[in-house]
MARPA-516398 format. One record per atom (N, C-alpha, C): residue number from 1; atom name; x, y, z. Coordinates in pm, whole numbers. Layout:
<atoms>
{NUM, CA, {X, Y, Z}} ...
</atoms>
This chain:
<atoms>
{1, N, {83, -120, 0}} {1, CA, {0, 0, 0}} {1, C, {87, 126, 0}} {2, N, {193, 125, 81}} {2, CA, {281, 241, 86}} {2, C, {352, 259, -48}} {3, N, {392, 147, -110}} {3, CA, {454, 154, -242}} {3, C, {362, 215, -346}} {4, N, {234, 174, -341}} {4, CA, {134, 230, -433}} {4, C, {117, 380, -410}} {5, N, {120, 420, -284}} {5, CA, {108, 562, -250}} {5, C, {227, 641, -304}} {6, N, {346, 583, -295}} {6, CA, {466, 649, -346}} {6, C, {459, 665, -497}} {7, N, {412, 559, -566}} {7, CA, {400, 564, -712}} {7, C, {302, 674, -754}} {8, N, {190, 682, -683}} {8, CA, {92, 787, -713}} {8, C, {153, 926, -688}} {9, N, {233, 936, -581}} {9, CA, {297, 1063, -552}} {9, C, {394, 1104, -662}} {10, N, {471, 1008, -714}} {10, CA, {565, 1037, -822}} {10, C, {492, 1076, -950}} {11, N, {374, 1018, -971}} {11, CA, {298, 1048, -1094}} {11, C, {251, 1193, -1099}} {12, N, {251, 1261, -983}} {12, CA, {210, 1402, -980}} {12, C, {307, 1489, -1061}} {13, N, {430, 1440, -1081}} {13, CA, {531, 1517, -1153}} {13, C, {492, 1540, -1298}} {14, N, {419, 1446, -1358}} {14, CA, {378, 1462, -1498}} {14, C, {225, 1463, -1515}} {15, N, {156, 1485, -1405}} {15, CA, {10, 1487, -1411}} {15, C, {-41, 1616, -1476}} {16, N, {-144, 1603, -1562}} {16, CA, {-205, 1720, -1626}} {16, C, {-289, 1799, -1526}} {17, N, {-347, 1728, -1431}} {17, CA, {-429, 1793, -1329}} {17, C, {-385, 1742, -1192}} {18, N, {-302, 1820, -1125}} {18, CA, {-246, 1778, -996}} {18, C, {-355, 1758, -891}} {19, N, {-463, 1835, -903}} {19, CA, {-572, 1823, -805}} {19, C, {-633, 1683, -806}} {20, N, {-650, 1627, -926}} {20, CA, {-703, 1491, -935}} {20, C, {-606, 1390, -877}} {21, N, {-476, 1417, -894}} {21, CA, {-375, 1329, -838}} {21, C, {-378, 1329, -686}} {22, N, {-391, 1448, -628}} {22, CA, {-401, 1459, -482}} {22, C, {-528, 1391, -431}} {23, N, {-636, 1403, -507}} {23, CA, {-762, 1340, -466}} {23, C, {-746, 1189, -462}} {24, N, {-677, 1133, -561}} {24, CA, {-655, 988, -563}} {24, C, {-572, 944, -443}} {25, N, {-470, 1023, -411}} {25, CA, {-385, 990, -295}} {25, C, {-465, 995, -166}} {26, N, {-550, 1096, -154}} {26, CA, {-634, 1107, -35}} {26, C, {-729, 988, -23}} {27, N, {-780, 943, -139}} {27, CA, {-869, 826, -137}} {27, C, {-795, 700, -93}} {28, N, {-663, 695, -114}} {28, CA, {-585, 577, -76}} {28, C, {-556, 572, 74}} {29, N, {-556, 686, 139}} {29, CA, {-520, 693, 281}} {29, C, {-606, 603, 371}} {30, N, {-739, 600, 351}} {30, CA, {-819, 511, 437}} {30, C, {-780, 364, 425}} {31, N, {-736, 322, 305}} {31, CA, {-696, 182, 287}} {31, C, {-570, 150, 368}} {32, N, {-480, 246, 374}} {32, CA, {-359, 227, 453}} {32, C, {-394, 217, 601}} {33, N, {-486, 302, 645}} {33, CA, {-530, 299, 786}} {33, C, {-596, 166, 818}} {34, N, {-684, 120, 728}} {34, CA, {-753, -8, 748}} {34, C, {-652, -123, 752}} {35, N, {-554, -119, 661}} {35, CA, {-452, -224, 657}} {35, C, {-374, -229, 788}} {36, N, {-330, -114, 836}} {36, CA, {-254, -110, 962}} {36, C, {-339, -156, 1080}} {37, N, {-465, -113, 1083}} {37, CA, {-554, -152, 1191}} {37, C, {-580, -303, 1189}} {38, N, {-596, -359, 1069}} {38, CA, {-619, -503, 1055}} {38, C, {-497, -583, 1100}} {39, N, {-379, -535, 1062}} {39, CA, {-256, -602, 1103}} {39, C, {-241, -601, 1254}} {40, N, {-270, -487, 1315}} {40, CA, {-260, -475, 1460}} {40, C, {-362, -564, 1531}} {41, N, {-484, -570, 1474}} {41, CA, {-589, -654, 1531}} {41, C, {-552, -802, 1519}} {42, N, {-487, -839, 1409}} {42, CA, {-446, -978, 1390}} {42, C, {-344, -1021, 1495}} {43, N, {-261, -928, 1538}} {43, CA, {-162, -959, 1640}} {43, C, {-224, -971, 1779}} {44, N, {-330, -890, 1802}} {44, CA, {-390, -886, 1936}} {44, C, {-507, -983, 1952}} {45, N, {-593, -992, 1849}} {45, CA, {-714, -1073, 1860}} {45, C, {-750, -1129, 1723}} {46, N, {-689, -1243, 1690}} {46, CA, {-710, -1302, 1558}} {46, C, {-854, -1346, 1537}} {47, N, {-920, -1394, 1641}} {47, CA, {-1059, -1439, 1629}} {47, C, {-1150, -1322, 1591}} {48, N, {-1126, -1205, 1650}} {48, CA, {-1206, -1087, 1619}} {48, C, {-1187, -1047, 1474}} {49, N, {-1067, -1057, 1425}} {49, CA, {-1039, -1025, 1286}} {49, C, {-1114, -1119, 1193}} {50, N, {-1119, -1246, 1227}} {50, CA, {-1193, -1343, 1145}} {50, C, {-1342, -1310, 1142}} {51, N, {-1395, -1260, 1253}} {51, CA, {-1535, -1220, 1254}} {51, C, {-1559, -1104, 1157}} {52, N, {-1467, -1009, 1156}} {52, CA, {-1479, -894, 1066}} {52, C, {-1468, -940, 920}} {53, N, {-1374, -1030, 895}} {53, CA, {-1357, -1082, 759}} {53, C, {-1480, -1161, 714}} {54, N, {-1547, -1228, 807}} {54, CA, {-1670, -1300, 773}} {54, C, {-1778, -1204, 725}} {55, N, {-1790, -1090, 794}} {55, CA, {-1886, -988, 752}} {55, C, {-1849, -933, 615}} {56, N, {-1719, -916, 594}} {56, CA, {-1669, -866, 465}} {56, C, {-1705, -962, 351}} {57, N, {-1684, -1091, 373}} {57, CA, {-1713, -1191, 270}} {57, C, {-1864, -1198, 243}} {58, N, {-1944, -1192, 347}} {58, CA, {-2090, -1194, 329}} {58, C, {-2136, -1072, 248}} {59, N, {-2076, -956, 275}} {59, CA, {-2109, -835, 198}} {59, C, {-2071, -851, 52}} {60, N, {-1954, -912, 29}} {60, CA, {-1910, -936, -108}} {60, C, {-2004, -1032, -181}} {61, N, {-2052, -1133, -110}} {61, CA, {-2147, -1227, -170}} {61, C, {-2278, -1158, -205}} {62, N, {-2318, -1060, -125}} {62, CA, {-2438, -983, -155}} {62, C, {-2421, -907, -287}} {63, N, {-2306, -842, -301}} {63, CA, {-2277, -770, -426}} {63, C, {-2273, -867, -544}} {64, N, {-2213, -985, -524}} {64, CA, {-2205, -1086, -630}} {64, C, {-2344, -1131, -673}} {65, N, {-2433, -1150, -577}} {65, CA, {-2570, -1192, -609}} {65, C, {-2642, -1086, -692}} {66, N, {-2623, -960, -655}} {66, CA, {-2687, -851, -728}} {66, C, {-2631, -841, -870}} {67, N, {-2500, -861, -885}} {67, CA, {-2438, -860, -1017}} {67, C, {-2501, -966, -1107}} {68, N, {-2518, -1085, -1054}} {68, CA, {-2577, -1195, -1132}} {68, C, {-2721, -1163, -1169}} {69, N, {-2799, -1111, -1074}} {69, CA, {-2939, -1078, -1100}} {69, C, {-2951, -969, -1207}} {70, N, {-2869, -865, -1195}} {70, CA, {-2872, -755, -1292}} {70, C, {-2827, -800, -1430}} {71, N, {-2736, -898, -1434}} {71, CA, {-2690, -946, -1564}} {71, C, {-2799, -1027, -1634}} {72, N, {-2870, -1106, -1557}} {72, CA, {-2978, -1188, -1612}} {72, C, {-3098, -1100, -1649}} {73, N, {-3123, -996, -1569}} {73, CA, {-3238, -907, -1593}} {73, C, {-3189, -762, -1598}} {74, N, {-3137, -715, -1712}} {74, CA, {-3084, -579, -1723}} {74, C, {-3186, -470, -1690}} {75, N, {-3314, -498, -1711}} {75, CA, {-3417, -399, -1681}} {75, C, {-3421, -366, -1532}} {76, N, {-3390, -466, -1449}} {76, CA, {-3386, -442, -1305}} {76, C, {-3272, -348, -1269}} {77, N, {-3162, -362, -1339}} {77, CA, {-3048, -274, -1313}} {77, C, {-3082, -129, -1350}} {78, N, {-3150, -110, -1461}} {78, CA, {-3188, 25, -1502}} {78, C, {-3287, 85, -1402}} {79, N, {-3379, 3, -1353}} {79, CA, {-3473, 50, -1252}} {79, C, {-3398, 91, -1125}} {80, N, {-3298, 13, -1089}} {80, CA, {-3219, 44, -969}} {80, C, {-3145, 176, -985}} {81, N, {-3085, 197, -1103}} {81, CA, {-3008, 319, -1126}} {81, C, {-3094, 444, -1121}} {82, N, {-3224, 428, -1149}} {82, CA, {-3314, 543, -1146}} {82, C, {-3386, 556, -1011}} {83, N, {-3358, 466, -920}} {83, CA, {-3428, 466, -791}} {83, C, {-3355, 552, -689}} {84, N, {-3426, 589, -585}} {84, CA, {-3364, 665, -477}} {84, C, {-3270, 579, -393}} {85, N, {-3294, 448, -395}} {85, CA, {-3208, 356, -319}} {85, C, {-3065, 360, -373}} {86, N, {-3051, 375, -503}} {86, CA, {-2919, 377, -565}} {86, C, {-2832, 488, -508}} {87, N, {-2893, 599, -469}} {87, CA, {-2817, 712, -416}} {87, C, {-2753, 681, -281}} {88, N, {-2799, 575, -216}} {88, CA, {-2740, 535, -89}} {88, C, {-2608, 462, -110}} {89, N, {-2589, 405, -230}} {89, CA, {-2470, 324, -257}} {89, C, {-2379, 384, -364}} {90, N, {-2434, 475, -444}} {90, CA, {-2357, 536, -552}} {90, C, {-2363, 688, -537}} {91, N, {-2253, 753, -563}} {91, CA, {-2248, 898, -554}} {91, C, {-2361, 961, -636}} {92, N, {-2446, 1043, -573}} {92, CA, {-2559, 1104, -646}} {92, C, {-2515, 1184, -768}} {93, N, {-2400, 1252, -761}} {93, CA, {-2350, 1327, -876}} {93, C, {-2315, 1234, -991}} {94, N, {-2259, 1117, -957}} {94, CA, {-2227, 1019, -1060}} {94, C, {-2354, 968, -1127}} {95, N, {-2456, 942, -1048}} {95, CA, {-2583, 895, -1103}} {95, C, {-2648, 1002, -1190}} {96, N, {-2640, 1125, -1146}} {96, CA, {-2704, 1235, -1220}} {96, C, {-2643, 1252, -1358}} {97, N, {-2510, 1233, -1368}} {97, CA, {-2441, 1253, -1495}} {97, C, {-2418, 1124, -1573}} {98, N, {-2465, 1013, -1518}} {98, CA, {-2438, 883, -1581}} {98, C, {-2496, 873, -1721}} {99, N, {-2612, 932, -1741}} {99, CA, {-2678, 923, -1871}} {99, C, {-2649, 1042, -1961}} {100, N, {-2560, 1131, -1916}} {100, CA, {-2530, 1249, -1997}} {100, C, {-2381, 1263, -2022}} {101, N, {-2313, 1333, -1931}} {101, CA, {-2172, 1367, -1954}} {101, C, {-2073, 1263, -1904}} {102, N, {-2114, 1177, -1811}} {102, CA, {-2021, 1078, -1753}} {102, C, {-2074, 937, -1773}} {103, N, {-2105, 906, -1897}} {103, CA, {-2156, 773, -1930}} {103, C, {-2052, 666, -1900}} {104, N, {-2099, 549, -1860}} {104, CA, {-2008, 440, -1826}} {104, C, {-2061, 310, -1884}} {105, N, {-1975, 206, -1881}} {105, CA, {-2012, 82, -1951}} {105, C, {-2120, 2, -1880}} {106, N, {-2163, 48, -1762}} {106, CA, {-2271, -21, -1693}} {106, C, {-2403, -7, -1769}} {107, N, {-2410, 90, -1861}} {107, CA, {-2530, 111, -1941}} {107, C, {-2544, 6, -2050}} {108, N, {-2437, -68, -2074}} {108, CA, {-2441, -178, -2171}} {108, C, {-2519, -294, -2112}} {109, N, {-2620, -347, -2181}} {109, CA, {-2700, -458, -2128}} {109, C, {-2620, -583, -2092}} {110, N, {-2502, -601, -2154}} {110, CA, {-2422, -720, -2123}} {110, C, {-2316, -691, -2018}} {111, N, {-2331, -578, -1948}} {111, CA, {-2243, -545, -1836}} {111, C, {-2328, -539, -1710}} {112, N, {-2267, -572, -1599}} {112, CA, {-2336, -566, -1471}} {112, C, {-2237, -529, -1362}} {113, N, {-2277, -434, -1275}} {113, CA, {-2183, -389, -1174}} {113, C, {-2239, -372, -1035}} {114, N, {-2369, -400, -1019}} {114, CA, {-2434, -383, -887}} {114, C, {-2418, -238, -840}} {115, N, {-2335, -213, -738}} {115, CA, {-2318, -79, -684}} {115, C, {-2204, -3, -752}} {116, N, {-2146, -61, -857}} {116, CA, {-2039, 3, -932}} {116, C, {-2092, 41, -1070}} {117, N, {-2059, 163, -1117}} {117, CA, {-2107, 206, -1248}} {117, C, {-2013, 161, -1360}} {118, N, {-1906, 93, -1323}} {118, CA, {-1812, 39, -1421}} {118, C, {-1794, -110, -1395}} {119, N, {-1821, -191, -1496}} {119, CA, {-1815, -337, -1480}} {119, C, {-1674, -386, -1453}} {120, N, {-1574, -315, -1505}} {120, CA, {-1435, -356, -1482}} {120, C, {-1398, -344, -1334}} {121, N, {-1445, -235, -1272}} {121, CA, {-1418, -216, -1129}} {121, C, {-1492, -321, -1047}} {122, N, {-1616, -352, -1087}} {122, CA, {-1692, -456, -1017}} {122, C, {-1622, -590, -1025}} {123, N, {-1570, -622, -1145}} {123, CA, {-1499, -748, -1164}} {123, C, {-1372, -752, -1080}} {124, N, {-1302, -640, -1073}} {124, CA, {-1180, -631, -992}} {124, C, {-1212, -654, -845}} {125, N, {-1317, -589, -797}} {125, CA, {-1357, -602, -656}} {125, C, {-1394, -747, -623}} {126, N, {-1477, -807, -707}} {126, CA, {-1521, -945, -681}} {126, C, {-1405, -1044, -692}} {127, N, {-1316, -1019, -787}} {127, CA, {-1200, -1107, -803}} {127, C, {-1109, -1103, -683}} {128, N, {-1080, -983, -633}} {128, CA, {-996, -969, -514}} {128, C, {-1062, -1036, -394}} {129, N, {-1193, -1015, -380}} {129, CA, {-1266, -1078, -269}} {129, C, {-1262, -1230, -279}} {130, N, {-1266, -1280, -401}} {130, CA, {-1260, -1425, -423}} {130, C, {-1127, -1482, -373}} {131, N, {-1017, -1416, -410}} {131, CA, {-885, -1463, -368}} {131, C, {-865, -1449, -217}} {132, N, {-917, -1339, -160}} {132, CA, {-907, -1320, -16}} {132, C, {-983, -1430, 57}} {133, N, {-1104, -1459, 11}} {133, CA, {-1186, -1561, 75}} {133, C, {-1119, -1699, 67}} {134, N, {-1062, -1730, -49}} {134, CA, {-995, -1859, -64}} {134, C, {-872, -1867, 28}} {135, N, {-798, -1756, 37}} {135, CA, {-680, -1754, 123}} {135, C, {-715, -1778, 269}} {136, N, {-823, -1716, 314}} {136, CA, {-866, -1735, 453}} {136, C, {-909, -1880, 475}} {137, N, {-986, -1932, 378}} {137, CA, {-1032, -2071, 390}} {137, C, {-918, -2170, 392}} {138, N, {-815, -2142, 311}} {138, CA, {-700, -2232, 305}} {138, C, {-615, -2220, 432}} {139, N, {-601, -2100, 484}} {139, CA, {-517, -2078, 602}} {139, C, {-576, -2140, 728}} {140, N, {-709, -2133, 741}} {140, CA, {-773, -2181, 863}} {140, C, {-860, -2304, 841}} {141, N, {-851, -2360, 718}} {141, CA, {-928, -2481, 685}} {141, C, {-1078, -2463, 712}} {142, N, {-1131, -2353, 658}} {142, CA, {-1273, -2323, 671}} {142, C, {-1339, -2339, 534}} {143, N, {-1424, -2440, 522}} {143, CA, {-1480, -2475, 391}} {143, C, {-1572, -2368, 336}} {144, N, {-1648, -2301, 426}} {144, CA, {-1747, -2206, 374}} {144, C, {-1680, -2087, 308}} {145, N, {-1559, -2052, 351}} {145, CA, {-1485, -1946, 285}} {145, C, {-1447, -1987, 142}} {146, N, {-1412, -2115, 126}} {146, CA, {-1376, -2164, -7}} {146, C, {-1499, -2168, -98}} {147, N, {-1612, -2208, -43}} {147, CA, {-1737, -2208, -120}} {147, C, {-1771, -2065, -163}} {148, N, {-1757, -1970, -70}} {148, CA, {-1782, -1830, -101}} {148, C, {-1687, -1781, -209}} {149, N, {-1562, -1826, -203}} {149, CA, {-1463, -1787, -302}} {149, C, {-1504, -1832, -441}} {150, N, {-1552, -1954, -452}} {150, CA, {-1596, -2007, -582}} {150, C, {-1714, -1926, -637}} {151, N, {-1809, -1894, -550}} {151, CA, {-1925, -1815, -592}} {151, C, {-1883, -1676, -638}} {152, N, {-1790, -1616, -567}} {152, CA, {-1739, -1485, -607}} {152, C, {-1664, -1494, -740}} {153, N, {-1590, -1603, -757}} {153, CA, {-1516, -1627, -881}} {153, C, {-1612, -1635, -999}} {154, N, {-1721, -1707, -981}} {154, CA, {-1821, -1722, -1087}} {154, C, {-1887, -1588, -1119}} {155, N, {-1913, -1508, -1016}} {155, CA, {-1982, -1380, -1037}} {155, C, {-1901, -1284, -1123}} {156, N, {-1769, -1300, -1125}} {156, CA, {-1685, -1214, -1210}} {156, C, {-1725, -1230, -1356}} {157, N, {-1759, -1352, -1397}} {157, CA, {-1800, -1377, -1535}} {157, C, {-1930, -1305, -1569}} {158, N, {-2014, -1281, -1470}} {158, CA, {-2142, -1216, -1494}} {158, C, {-2129, -1064, -1505}} {159, N, {-2014, -1009, -1468}} {159, CA, {-1996, -864, -1483}} {159, C, {-1987, -824, -1630}} {160, N, {-1944, -918, -1714}} {160, CA, {-1927, -887, -1856}} {160, C, {-1796, -817, -1886}} {161, N, {-1710, -802, -1785}} {161, CA, {-1581, -738, -1805}} {161, C, {-1483, -837, -1867}} {162, N, {-1441, -809, -1988}} {162, CA, {-1348, -900, -2057}} {162, C, {-1214, -906, -1986}} {163, N, {-1163, -789, -1947}} {163, CA, {-1034, -786, -1876}} {163, C, {-1045, -859, -1743}} {164, N, {-1157, -840, -1673}} {164, CA, {-1176, -907, -1545}} {164, C, {-1182, -1057, -1559}} {165, N, {-1251, -1105, -1662}} {165, CA, {-1264, -1249, -1683}} {165, C, {-1129, -1312, -1718}} {166, N, {-1055, -1246, -1806}} {166, CA, {-923, -1299, -1843}} {166, C, {-830, -1303, -1722}} {167, N, {-832, -1197, -1641}} {167, CA, {-745, -1191, -1523}} {167, C, {-782, -1296, -1420}} {168, N, {-912, -1310, -1391}} {168, CA, {-953, -1407, -1288}} {168, C, {-919, -1549, -1330}} {169, N, {-928, -1575, -1460}} {169, CA, {-897, -1710, -1510}} {169, C, {-747, -1736, -1505}} {170, N, {-668, -1644, -1563}} {170, CA, {-524, -1666, -1571}} {170, C, {-457, -1662, -1432}} {171, N, {-503, -1570, -1346}} {171, CA, {-444, -1561, -1212}} {171, C, {-478, -1683, -1128}} {172, N, {-595, -1740, -1151}} {172, CA, {-632, -1861, -1077}} {172, C, {-541, -1977, -1117}} {173, N, {-518, -1991, -1247}} {173, CA, {-429, -2097, -1296}} {173, C, {-286, -2074, -1247}} {174, N, {-240, -1950, -1258}} {174, CA, {-104, -1918, -1215}} {174, C, {-89, -1942, -1064}} {175, N, {-190, -1904, -987}} {175, CA, {-185, -1925, -842}} {175, C, {-179, -2073, -807}} {176, N, {-255, -2154, -879}} {176, CA, {-255, -2298, -854}} {176, C, {-118, -2359, -886}} {177, N, {-60, -2317, -998}} {177, CA, {70, -2371, -1037}} {177, C, {179, -2327, -939}} {178, N, {174, -2202, -895}} {178, CA, {271, -2154, -797}} {178, C, {256, -2227, -663}} {179, N, {132, -2260, -630}} {179, CA, {107, -2337, -507}} {179, C, {174, -2474, -515}} {180, N, {161, -2539, -630}} {180, CA, {223, -2670, -649}} {180, C, {376, -2658, -650}} {181, N, {425, -2549, -709}} {181, CA, {570, -2527, -711}} {181, C, {622, -2503, -570}} {182, N, {548, -2427, -492}} {182, CA, {587, -2398, -354}} {182, C, {591, -2525, -270}} {183, N, {504, -2619, -301}} {183, CA, {498, -2745, -226}} {183, C, {584, -2855, -290}} {184, N, {677, -2813, -378}} {184, CA, {775, -2904, -438}} {184, C, {711, -3011, -528}} {185, N, {591, -2985, -578}} {185, CA, {527, -3080, -669}} {185, C, {560, -3049, -815}} {186, N, {619, -2933, -837}} {186, CA, {664, -2894, -970}} {186, C, {802, -2832, -958}} {187, N, {890, -2862, -1055}} {187, CA, {1017, -2791, -1059}} {187, C, {1001, -2666, -1145}} {188, N, {1106, -2585, -1155}} {188, CA, {1096, -2458, -1225}} {188, C, {1063, -2477, -1372}} {189, N, {1123, -2577, -1436}} {189, CA, {1096, -2603, -1578}} {189, C, {949, -2642, -1599}} {190, N, {900, -2731, -1514}} {190, CA, {760, -2772, -1526}} {190, C, {664, -2655, -1501}} {191, N, {703, -2567, -1407}} {191, CA, {621, -2450, -1378}} {191, C, {611, -2360, -1500}} {192, N, {725, -2326, -1560}} {192, CA, {725, -2238, -1676}} {192, C, {653, -2302, -1795}} {193, N, {673, -2431, -1812}} {193, CA, {606, -2503, -1921}} {193, C, {455, -2502, -1902}} {194, N, {412, -2528, -1780}} {194, CA, {268, -2531, -1751}} {194, C, {206, -2392, -1769}} {195, N, {278, -2288, -1727}} {195, CA, {228, -2152, -1743}} {195, C, {211, -2118, -1891}} {196, N, {306, -2159, -1973}} {196, CA, {298, -2133, -2117}} {196, C, {177, -2205, -2178}} {197, N, {157, -2331, -2138}} {197, CA, {46, -2409, -2192}} {197, C, {-88, -2348, -2151}} {198, N, {-99, -2316, -2024}} {198, CA, {-227, -2263, -1975}} {198, C, {-254, -2122, -2026}} {199, N, {-148, -2044, -2051}} {199, CA, {-169, -1912, -2110}} {199, C, {-221, -1924, -2253}} {200, N, {-172, -2025, -2325}} {200, CA, {-222, -2049, -2460}} {200, C, {-369, -2092, -2456}} {201, N, {-401, -2180, -2361}} {201, CA, {-540, -2223, -2345}} {201, C, {-628, -2105, -2308}} {202, N, {-577, -2017, -2221}} {202, CA, {-653, -1899, -2180}} {202, C, {-684, -1809, -2298}} {203, N, {-587, -1793, -2387}} {203, CA, {-608, -1711, -2506}} {203, C, {-718, -1770, -2593}} {204, N, {-715, -1903, -2611}} {204, CA, {-817, -1970, -2692}} {204, C, {-956, -1956, -2628}} {205, N, {-960, -1971, -2496}} {205, CA, {-1087, -1955, -2424}} {205, C, {-1141, -1814, -2440}} {206, N, {-1052, -1715, -2431}} {206, CA, {-1093, -1576, -2444}} {206, C, {-1151, -1549, -2582}} {207, N, {-1088, -1604, -2686}} {207, CA, {-1137, -1586, -2823}} {207, C, {-1276, -1646, -2838}} {208, N, {-1294, -1767, -2786}} {208, CA, {-1424, -1834, -2797}} {208, C, {-1532, -1757, -2720}} {209, N, {-1499, -1717, -2597}} {209, CA, {-1597, -1650, -2512}} {209, C, {-1638, -1514, -2567}} {210, N, {-1540, -1434, -2609}} {210, CA, {-1569, -1295, -2644}} {210, C, {-1610, -1274, -2789}} {211, N, {-1584, -1371, -2874}} {211, CA, {-1619, -1351, -3014}} {211, C, {-1728, -1445, -3066}} {212, N, {-1754, -1554, -2996}} {212, CA, {-1849, -1651, -3049}} {212, C, {-1969, -1678, -2958}} {213, N, {-1965, -1627, -2834}} {213, CA, {-2078, -1648, -2743}} {213, C, {-2159, -1519, -2735}} {214, N, {-2282, -1517, -2784}} {214, CA, {-2364, -1395, -2786}} {214, C, {-2381, -1333, -2648}} {215, N, {-2382, -1415, -2543}} {215, CA, {-2404, -1365, -2407}} {215, C, {-2298, -1264, -2367}} {216, N, {-2181, -1273, -2430}} {216, CA, {-2070, -1186, -2393}} {216, C, {-2051, -1070, -2491}} {217, N, {-2136, -1060, -2594}} {217, CA, {-2119, -956, -2694}} {217, C, {-2161, -820, -2640}} {218, N, {-2071, -727, -2640}} {218, CA, {-2102, -591, -2597}} {218, C, {-2176, -518, -2706}} {219, N, {-2264, -428, -2666}} {219, CA, {-2337, -349, -2764}} {219, C, {-2242, -267, -2848}} {220, N, {-2136, -216, -2787}} {220, CA, {-2040, -136, -2861}} {220, C, {-1967, -218, -2967}} {221, N, {-1954, -348, -2944}} {221, CA, {-1882, -433, -3036}} {221, C, {-1961, -465, -3162}} {222, N, {-2089, -441, -3160}} {222, CA, {-2171, -470, -3278}} {222, C, {-2219, -339, -3341}} {223, N, {-2141, -231, -3315}} {223, CA, {-2167, -100, -3375}} {223, C, {-2304, -45, -3342}} {224, N, {-2352, -71, -3222}} {224, CA, {-2475, -7, -3175}} {224, C, {-2438, 110, -3085}} {225, N, {-2535, 191, -3054}} {225, CA, {-2505, 308, -2974}} {225, C, {-2626, 342, -2888}} {226, N, {-2600, 400, -2772}} {226, CA, {-2709, 441, -2685}} {226, C, {-2719, 593, -2684}} {227, N, {-2839, 643, -2689}} {227, CA, {-2861, 786, -2676}} {227, C, {-2958, 809, -2562}} {228, N, {-2959, 930, -2511}} {228, CA, {-3041, 962, -2397}} {228, C, {-3171, 1027, -2443}} {229, N, {-3279, 984, -2384}} {229, CA, {-3408, 1044, -2413}} {229, C, {-3470, 1088, -2281}} {230, N, {-3485, 1220, -2265}} {230, CA, {-3537, 1278, -2141}} {230, C, {-3448, 1247, -2022}} {231, N, {-3322, 1215, -2045}} {231, CA, {-3222, 1188, -1941}} {231, C, {-3260, 1071, -1850}} {232, N, {-3359, 995, -1886}} {232, CA, {-3399, 884, -1800}} {232, C, {-3413, 754, -1876}} {233, N, {-3430, 760, -2006}} {233, CA, {-3457, 639, -2082}} {233, C, {-3358, 627, -2196}} {234, N, {-3298, 510, -2212}} {234, CA, {-3203, 487, -2320}} {234, C, {-3274, 423, -2438}} {235, N, {-3239, 470, -2557}} {235, CA, {-3295, 413, -2678}} {235, C, {-3181, 362, -2764}} {236, N, {-3189, 237, -2803}} {236, CA, {-3082, 176, -2881}} {236, C, {-3116, 191, -3029}} {237, N, {-3016, 232, -3107}} {237, CA, {-3041, 242, -3251}} {237, C, {-2916, 198, -3325}} {238, N, {-2934, 156, -3447}} {238, CA, {-2824, 107, -3531}} {238, C, {-2770, 222, -3614}} {239, N, {-2639, 243, -3607}} {239, CA, {-2579, 351, -3683}} {239, C, {-2575, 313, -3832}} 
</atoms>
């Protein structure tokens, strides 16, 4: 976290808008505080930390469920974005400009983000939660964490984020191979060979998923476009 903060600080040297850079750094500060507090709690009361992490995983599963529901029924997602409830979870200014000046890919029917207006960010969040949940389950031999991890892993596919899907797939394979290497079940040559093979398979899977499965076709990829009508209703038309 501190390294990331330093990198952001260095980026201010060539930033076009330093104010936005400072805002990003300020947004990172709470994560550093949470990280330090969690580390300190782990040293003093590990059981209490596990209780907090349980609440975190349950919250992530809630988001994952909403992502899946919104992906299956895009009309529900549009209703949510226009509801007053959405303002409790999403910045009201972001919602107000979502259909005008700050459009985002969540408006695509094949994207789903629950409380995130960008499917890529939703996929990133769910993917990280999946790995965290699996790590906790593996460390303390808790099966329900592993089950939650699998459900979170699956939900990433429902976000419609191509980058998120490729990352969750390849990182899962790489993590498994590194785990076997760490436990002396693979030597370095076998590890590199396996990574090359699985990366090739991943590329083939990505091609099949993103170009041949209609469920994954983005509206933008088929030369369609969304326009705003009365700032509340989207109308799809063919250019």
